[in-house]
C-alpha positions in Angstrom: -136.8 129.1 87.6 -137.1 131.5 84.5 -135.8 131.3 81.3 -131.6 130.9 82.1 -130.0 127.8 79.8 -126.7 126.0 81.0 -127.9 127.3 85.3 -125.3 126.0 87.0 -126.3 125.1 90.3 -123.9 124.4 92.9 -122.1 121.4 94.3 -119.9 119.0 96.2 -116.3 119.5 94.9 -114.9 116.3 92.7 -118.7 117.2 90.5 -120.8 119.5 88.9 -124.6 119.7 88.3 -126.3 121.6 84.4 -129.3 122.4 83.4 -130.6 122.5 79.7 -133.5 124.2 78.5 -135.3 121.8 76.2 -137.0 124.0 74.2 -133.7 125.7 73.9 -132.2 123.5 72.6 -134.6 122.2 70.4 -135.2 126.7 68.7 -131.1 125.4 68.4 -131.6 123.0 66.3 -134.1 124.5 64.0 -132.2 126.9 63.7 -128.6 126.6 64.1 -127.4 123.1 63.5 -124.8 123.8 62.0 -123.5 125.2 64.6 -124.8 123.1 67.2 -123.4 120.5 64.8 -120.1 121.3 65.7 -120.4 120.9 69.3 -120.3 117.0 68.2 -118.7 114.6 67.7 -120.0 113.4 64.5 -121.7 109.8 66.3 -123.5 112.4 68.4 -124.7 113.7 66.4 -126.2 111.1 64.5 -127.5 109.8 68.0 -129.0 113.0 69.1 -130.4 113.8 65.1 -131.6 110.1 64.7 -134.1 110.3 67.9 -137.7 111.2 67.6 -137.1 114.0 70.5 -133.6 114.9 69.8 -133.7 118.4 71.6 -134.0 116.4 75.1 -130.6 114.8 73.5 -129.2 117.8 72.2 -129.9 118.9 75.7 -128.6 116.4 78.5 -124.6 116.2 75.7 -124.7 119.8 76.0 -125.3 119.7 79.8 -123.0 117.2 79.9 -120.1 118.6 78.4 -120.6 122.0 80.3 -120.6 119.8 83.3 -117.2 118.0 82.6 -116.1 122.2 80.9 -116.3 122.9 84.6 -115.4 120.4 86.4 -112.1 119.6 84.3 -111.2 123.1 83.0 -109.9 124.2 79.9 -110.6 121.9 76.5 -113.5 121.9 73.7 -116.4 120.3 73.4 -116.2 118.4 70.5 -113.1 116.5 73.1 -115.7 115.5 75.6 -118.7 112.9 73.7 -121.0 111.2 75.4 -120.7 107.4 74.3 -123.2 105.2 75.8 -121.9 101.5 77.5 -123.9 97.3 76.2 -126.5 98.3 78.7 -127.7 101.9 77.0 -126.2 104.1 80.5 -124.7 106.9 79.1 -120.7 107.7 79.2 -118.8 110.4 78.6 -114.8 110.0 77.0 -112.5 112.9 77.6 -110.2 113.1 74.1 -111.5 110.1 73.2 -110.4 108.3 76.6 -113.3 107.0 78.8 -113.2 107.1 82.4 -111.8 110.5 83.9 -115.1 111.2 85.1 -118.6 109.9 85.4 -122.1 111.1 84.0 -125.7 110.6 85.1 -128.1 112.0 82.6 -132.1 113.4 83.1 -134.6 115.2 81.5 -138.1 116.2 82.4 -140.7 118.5 81.0 -139.2 121.0 79.4 -135.4 120.7 81.7 -132.5 118.2 80.9 -129.7 117.8 83.8 -126.7 116.1 84.1 -124.3 115.8 87.2 -120.9 114.9 86.4 -118.5 113.7 88.7 -114.6 112.8 88.8 -113.7 109.1 88.6 -111.8 107.9 91.2 -109.4 106.0 90.2 -108.1 104.6 93.3 -111.2 101.9 93.8 -112.6 99.1 91.9 -115.9 100.5 91.4 -119.3 97.3 91.7 
C-alpha cells in the first residue's frame, strides 16, 4: 500500500472509509504532541495517551475524523469526538451531539481503518 497516510477508499453513498498508518501516528505523538492534541478533545487525548499502544488509538481516531469530514463536509477536527458507549463501542459525536453518523474502528499491523456512515434517521436500530 505504499507509505501514504489518510488514504481515501471509494465507498457507497452515505459512507466514507479512511486509513491511517499507525507508525505515522506514533511519529506524530513523539515529534508533534501539541499539534496533535489540538485535533482531539481533552477526553480523546487522555484516552489515547494513557493507553499502552496510543499510536493505534490516535491513528484510528484520525481516520474516523477524516472520514466524517469527507462525509459531512466542512467541520473542524475538534468538533468530531469519538466516545465509547456503555459496552465500550466507539460512537461519534458531531458538535457534541450523538447520532448523525455511525463509526467503526479497527487496526491490524501498521494500519488503522475507520468506516463512517450517515445515521438512518427514519428507522430505529435494533
